[in-house]
SESE-825192 format. One record per residue (C-alpha): x, y, z; residue number from 1. Coordinates in Angstrom, 2 decimals, padded with zeros to 5 digits. Layout:
ROSE,X,Y,Z,NUM
...
This chain:
ROSE,-022.99,004.47,000.28,1
ROSE,-021.06,006.06,-002.57,2
ROSE,-017.93,004.00,-003.14,3
ROSE,-016.39,005.87,-006.06,4
ROSE,-014.92,008.72,-003.92,5
ROSE,-013.33,006.08,-001.70,6
ROSE,-011.90,004.11,-004.63,7
ROSE,-010.52,007.34,-006.07,8
ROSE,-009.18,008.37,-002.69,9
ROSE,-007.47,005.04,-002.10,10
ROSE,-005.77,004.88,-005.49,11
ROSE,-004.78,008.54,-005.71,12
ROSE,-003.98,008.75,-002.01,13
ROSE,-001.57,005.85,-002.24,14
ROSE,000.16,007.18,-005.37,15
ROSE,000.64,010.63,-003.86,16
ROSE,001.99,009.18,-000.62,17
ROSE,004.48,007.22,-002.72,18
ROSE,005.53,010.19,-004.87,19
ROSE,005.85,012.68,-002.01,20
ROSE,007.52,010.04,000.15,21
ROSE,010.16,009.60,-002.52,22
ROSE,010.86,013.34,-002.41,23
ROSE,011.21,013.13,001.37,24
ROSE,014.47,011.22,000.93,25
ROSE,015.93,014.45,-000.47,26
ROSE,013.84,016.89,001.55,27
ROSE,013.43,015.25,004.98,28
ROSE,012.21,018.39,006.77,29
ROSE,008.54,019.29,006.55,30
ROSE,008.99,022.93,005.51,31
ROSE,011.54,022.17,002.80,32
ROSE,009.46,019.27,001.51,33
ROSE,006.27,021.34,001.42,34
ROSE,008.06,024.11,-000.47,35
ROSE,009.43,021.69,-003.03,36
ROSE,006.08,019.96,-003.53,37
ROSE,004.52,023.37,-004.15,38
ROSE,007.19,024.25,-006.72,39
ROSE,007.58,021.00,-008.64,40
ROSE,005.54,020.48,-011.81,41
ROSE,005.00,016.72,-011.52,42
ROSE,004.90,014.36,-008.56,43
ROSE,006.61,011.24,-009.93,44
ROSE,005.73,007.89,-008.38,45
ROSE,007.96,004.83,-007.88,46
ROSE,007.63,001.07,-008.35,47
ROSE,005.09,001.06,-005.50,48
ROSE,002.49,002.75,-007.69,49
ROSE,003.66,001.11,-010.91,50
ROSE,002.90,-002.26,-009.35,51
ROSE,-000.42,-001.03,-007.93,52
ROSE,-001.38,000.07,-011.44,53
ROSE,-000.42,-003.36,-012.78,54
ROSE,-002.48,-005.06,-010.07,55
ROSE,-005.48,-002.86,-010.87,56
ROSE,-005.17,-003.63,-014.57,57
ROSE,-005.02,-007.35,-013.90,58
ROSE,-008.01,-007.30,-011.56,59
ROSE,-010.07,-005.33,-014.08,60
ROSE,-009.09,-007.61,-016.95,61
ROSE,-009.79,-010.89,-015.14,62
ROSE,-012.40,-009.83,-012.59,63
ROSE,-010.48,-011.75,-009.93,64
ROSE,-006.94,-012.70,-008.92,65
ROSE,-004.99,-014.68,-011.52,66
ROSE,-001.37,-015.20,-010.46,67
ROSE,000.09,-015.74,-013.92,68
ROSE,-001.82,-012.83,-015.46,69
ROSE,-000.75,-010.63,-012.57,70
ROSE,002.88,-011.70,-012.80,71
ROSE,002.86,-010.96,-016.52,72
ROSE,001.41,-007.50,-015.83,73
ROSE,004.10,-006.80,-013.25,74
ROSE,006.79,-007.95,-015.68,75
ROSE,005.48,-005.82,-018.56,76
ROSE,005.44,-002.72,-016.39,77
ROSE,008.97,-003.44,-015.16,78
ROSE,010.32,-003.99,-018.67,79
ROSE,008.68,-000.77,-019.82,80
ROSE,009.95,001.33,-016.90,81
ROSE,012.79,-000.45,-015.07,82
ROSE,013.97,002.88,-013.62,83
ROSE,011.04,003.18,-011.18,84
ROSE,013.15,002.02,-008.24,85
ROSE,012.43,-001.69,-008.06,86
ROSE,014.19,-003.71,-005.39,87
ROSE,016.26,-006.76,-006.37,88
ROSE,013.45,-009.29,-005.89,89
ROSE,011.00,-008.65,-008.75,90
ROSE,013.62,-008.34,-011.52,91
ROSE,015.22,-011.60,-010.36,92
ROSE,011.84,-013.32,-010.40,93
ROSE,010.96,-011.98,-013.84,94
ROSE,014.30,-013.11,-015.28,95
ROSE,013.92,-016.55,-013.76,96
ROSE,010.41,-016.97,-015.22,97
ROSE,011.50,-015.83,-018.68,98
ROSE,014.61,-018.06,-018.74,99
ROSE,013.01,-021.26,-017.45,100
ROSE,009.77,-023.19,-017.27,101
ROSE,008.94,-021.98,-013.79,102
ROSE,005.99,-020.06,-012.34,103
ROSE,006.19,-016.68,-010.65,104
ROSE,005.29,-018.30,-007.33,105
ROSE,008.07,-020.87,-007.67,106
ROSE,010.60,-018.19,-008.54,107
ROSE,009.49,-016.09,-005.57,108
ROSE,010.00,-019.05,-003.23,109
ROSE,013.61,-019.37,-004.38,110
ROSE,014.57,-015.92,-003.11,111
ROSE,016.67,-015.39,000.02,112
ROSE,017.87,-018.94,000.32,113
ROSE,014.44,-020.41,-000.19,114
ROSE,012.65,-018.39,002.50,115
ROSE,011.04,-015.87,000.15,116
ROSE,010.81,-012.14,000.79,117
ROSE,009.35,-010.69,003.99,118
ROSE,009.57,-007.17,002.59,119
ROSE,006.73,-004.68,002.16,120
ROSE,006.51,-004.95,-001.63,121
ROSE,003.29,-006.95,-001.66,122
ROSE,001.64,-004.62,000.86,123
ROSE,002.67,-001.39,-000.83,124
ROSE,000.72,-002.24,-004.00,125
ROSE,-002.34,-003.94,-002.47,126
ROSE,-004.76,-001.01,-002.52,127
ROSE,-006.69,-002.09,-005.67,128
ROSE,-007.42,-005.47,-004.10,129
ROSE,-008.57,-004.02,-000.77,130
ROSE,-010.89,-001.64,-002.60,131
ROSE,-012.35,-004.13,-005.06,132
ROSE,-012.92,-006.92,-002.55,133
ROSE,-013.73,-004.79,000.49,134
ROSE,-016.83,-006.90,001.17,135
ROSE,-015.32,-010.30,000.40,136
ROSE,-014.90,-013.01,003.03,137
ROSE,-012.10,-014.43,000.92,138
ROSE,-009.91,-011.34,001.01,139
ROSE,-006.99,-012.99,002.82,140
ROSE,-006.77,-015.76,000.25,141
ROSE,-006.90,-013.28,-002.62,142
ROSE,-004.20,-011.13,-001.00,143
ROSE,-002.09,-014.25,-000.48,144
ROSE,-002.29,-015.05,-004.18,145
ROSE,-001.29,-011.53,-005.24,146
ROSE,001.59,-011.54,-002.75,147
ROSE,002.90,-014.99,-003.69,148
ROSE,003.86,-013.76,-007.16,149
ROSE,006.80,-011.92,-005.56,150
ROSE,006.66,-012.54,-001.78,151
ROSE,006.60,-016.12,-000.55,152
ROSE,007.56,-015.55,003.09,153
ROSE,004.68,-015.90,005.57,154
ROSE,005.30,-012.37,006.86,155
ROSE,005.39,-010.88,003.37,156
ROSE,002.04,-012.50,002.68,157
ROSE,000.54,-011.62,006.05,158
ROSE,001.54,-007.97,005.75,159
ROSE,-000.13,-007.67,002.36,160
ROSE,-003.27,-009.38,003.62,161
ROSE,-003.53,-007.20,006.73,162
ROSE,-002.99,-004.02,004.72,163
ROSE,-005.72,-005.21,002.33,164
ROSE,-008.05,-005.90,005.26,165
ROSE,-007.38,-002.46,006.73,166
ROSE,-008.19,-000.83,003.37,167
ROSE,-011.33,-002.96,003.08,168
ROSE,-012.58,-001.95,006.53,169
ROSE,-012.12,001.78,005.98,170
ROSE,-013.61,001.55,002.48,171
ROSE,-016.74,-000.04,003.89,172
ROSE,-017.00,002.61,006.60,173
ROSE,-019.51,005.36,005.66,174
ROSE,-017.85,008.66,004.86,175
ROSE,-017.93,011.18,007.69,176
ROSE,-018.21,008.61,010.47,177
ROSE,-015.62,008.03,013.16,178
ROSE,-013.48,004.94,013.29,179
ROSE,-013.51,002.82,016.46,180
ROSE,-009.74,002.44,016.75,181
ROSE,-009.85,-000.37,019.30,182
ROSE,-012.27,-002.46,017.27,183
ROSE,-010.36,-001.71,014.08,184
ROSE,-007.05,-002.88,015.51,185
ROSE,-008.65,-005.97,017.05,186
ROSE,-010.05,-006.88,013.63,187
ROSE,-006.58,-006.68,012.11,188
ROSE,-004.96,-008.61,014.95,189
ROSE,-007.61,-011.31,014.65,190
ROSE,-007.00,-011.59,010.91,191
ROSE,-003.22,-011.93,011.15,192
ROSE,-001.62,-015.35,010.75,193
ROSE,001.86,-014.59,012.06,194
ROSE,002.88,-013.95,015.66,195
ROSE,005.33,-011.20,014.71,196
ROSE,002.67,-009.21,012.87,197
ROSE,000.13,-009.65,015.65,198
ROSE,002.59,-008.28,018.21,199
ROSE,003.27,-005.21,016.08,200
ROSE,-000.42,-004.56,015.48,201
ROSE,-001.11,-004.81,019.20,202
ROSE,001.67,-002.28,019.77,203
ROSE,000.00,000.07,017.29,204
ROSE,-003.19,-000.07,019.34,205
ROSE,-001.26,000.65,022.54,206
ROSE,000.66,003.54,020.96,207
ROSE,-002.53,005.19,019.75,208
ROSE,-004.31,004.62,023.06,209
ROSE,-001.44,006.33,024.90,210
ROSE,-001.17,009.10,022.29,211
ROSE,002.47,008.23,021.74,212
ROSE,004.55,010.57,019.60,213
ROSE,005.88,009.35,016.22,214
ROSE,009.41,009.19,017.63,215
ROSE,008.19,006.70,020.23,216
ROSE,006.32,004.73,017.58,217
ROSE,009.37,004.47,015.33,218
ROSE,011.41,003.10,018.23,219
ROSE,008.70,000.58,019.11,220
ROSE,007.67,-000.52,015.62,221
ROSE,010.72,000.02,013.41,222
ROSE,010.92,001.52,009.95,223
ROSE,012.74,-001.02,007.79,224
ROSE,011.54,-002.56,004.54,225
ROSE,010.41,-005.59,006.54,226
ROSE,006.63,-005.49,006.30,227
ROSE,006.03,-006.17,010.00,228
ROSE,007.82,-002.89,010.75,229
ROSE,006.88,-000.47,007.97,230
ROSE,003.24,-001.47,007.53,231
ROSE,002.38,-001.11,011.26,232
ROSE,004.05,002.31,011.31,233
ROSE,002.00,003.42,008.30,234
ROSE,-001.08,002.16,010.13,235
ROSE,-000.06,004.12,013.23,236
ROSE,000.23,007.33,011.16,237
ROSE,-003.23,006.81,009.70,238
ROSE,-004.75,006.25,013.13,239
ROSE,-002.87,009.21,014.58,240
ROSE,-004.32,011.51,011.88,241
ROSE,-007.59,009.81,010.81,242
ROSE,-009.20,013.05,009.62,243
ROSE,-006.25,014.73,007.90,244
ROSE,-004.77,013.17,004.77,245
ROSE,-001.92,015.69,004.55,246
ROSE,-000.75,015.18,008.14,247
ROSE,-001.09,011.42,007.79,248
ROSE,001.31,011.50,004.86,249
ROSE,003.79,013.77,006.61,250
ROSE,003.75,011.46,009.62,251
ROSE,004.50,008.44,007.44,252
ROSE,007.34,009.96,005.41,253
ROSE,009.19,012.39,007.70,254
ROSE,010.59,010.00,010.30,255
ROSE,013.09,008.03,008.25,256
ROSE,012.95,004.50,006.98,257
ROSE,011.25,003.36,003.77,258
ROSE,009.57,006.71,003.22,259
ROSE,007.89,006.24,-000.15,260
ROSE,006.39,002.87,000.72,261
ROSE,005.13,003.98,004.11,262
ROSE,003.62,006.98,002.36,263
ROSE,001.92,004.71,-000.16,264
ROSE,000.47,002.45,002.54,265
ROSE,-000.65,005.28,004.83,266
ROSE,-002.02,007.24,001.87,267
ROSE,-004.06,004.26,000.71,268
ROSE,-005.73,003.99,004.12,269
ROSE,-006.35,007.70,004.55,270
ROSE,-007.60,008.19,001.00,271
ROSE,-009.93,005.18,001.14,272
ROSE,-011.31,006.32,004.50,273
ROSE,-011.76,010.02,003.77,274
ROSE,-012.39,010.00,000.02,275
ROSE,-010.83,011.87,-002.87,276
ROSE,-012.19,015.30,-001.94,277
ROSE,-010.06,015.45,001.23,278
ROSE,-006.80,015.08,-000.69,279
ROSE,-005.27,018.50,-001.52,280
ROSE,-006.18,019.50,-005.05,281
ROSE,-002.75,021.10,-005.44,282
ROSE,-001.21,017.68,-004.96,283
ROSE,-003.74,015.77,-007.04,284
ROSE,-003.24,018.05,-010.03,285
ROSE,000.50,017.27,-010.07,286
ROSE,000.33,013.50,-009.80,287
ROSE,002.06,011.76,-012.67,288
ROSE,-000.47,009.83,-014.78,289
ROSE,-003.18,011.02,-012.43,290
ROSE,-005.89,010.69,-015.05,291
ROSE,-004.91,007.06,-015.68,292
ROSE,-004.90,006.25,-011.97,293
ROSE,-008.32,007.84,-011.52,294
ROSE,-009.67,005.91,-014.50,295
ROSE,-008.47,002.65,-012.99,296
ROSE,-010.24,003.58,-009.75,297
ROSE,-013.47,004.16,-011.69,298
ROSE,-013.12,000.83,-013.49,299
ROSE,-012.48,-000.99,-010.21,300
ROSE,-015.59,000.64,-008.74,301
ROSE,-017.57,-000.49,-011.77,302
ROSE,-016.35,-004.08,-011.35,303
ROSE,-017.21,-003.94,-007.63,304
ROSE,-020.72,-002.75,-008.46,305
ROSE,-021.55,-005.64,-010.80,306
């Protein structure tokens, strides 16, 4: 099976979902958004993709997951481009690490009164890991390490690991074949380590089985930055439109909530499943730093093939 189109699709698909999702905050209707995307010269991504790029660079440099190296990569990207739209967590962690003799993981555990973050920040950037280690039995542990640099809460970790597993499963699926939705969802439910995430994933399976409309799904799943809401909704959008990258993205970003991050997560799944050639060329050609993102995808594929 040719993996490069899937690696390219996952990386580019996630970045485009992020960039177009960010525009959806200003253009929340499909027609207006489509018109603007067609007119704009560059589709600018947010911290979601900046952190995915940093994760890819760290994985390529080390060949595995190294928490300190990864944290340093995240911090360098933030210091270079702090305007990307970072939430309050990462900058606080970076400042704490720089000012004291403390690790990224320790600083992350201090957030939110010592509970750590249960947000979707670790899941939004996980696509390089899911691609590179799509055949690894140790994927959960690797995802946990990447998450713990900024997200110490069990849900924040679980959401990243389940998103990584979903990307891994669709990456390993031969192009052009159908996805057994029931088996796919059961795999994710079985891999989850938190009750709250398992309940949401089970709801996704039920919503798809009953062909529930997105409005019903948003009511059932939620759309907040909490990963056990936004990640399952992104998964629902992918499963609702498994053969159409464009419609998958529109589903993820046009119903409110954390639009750019849900676009990034849904786009990662759709792109990794369908491959780069199914993503509209008109969108791909406008992606900010698209050549760099594609090069990282090629390097990840090369590492995976060793």
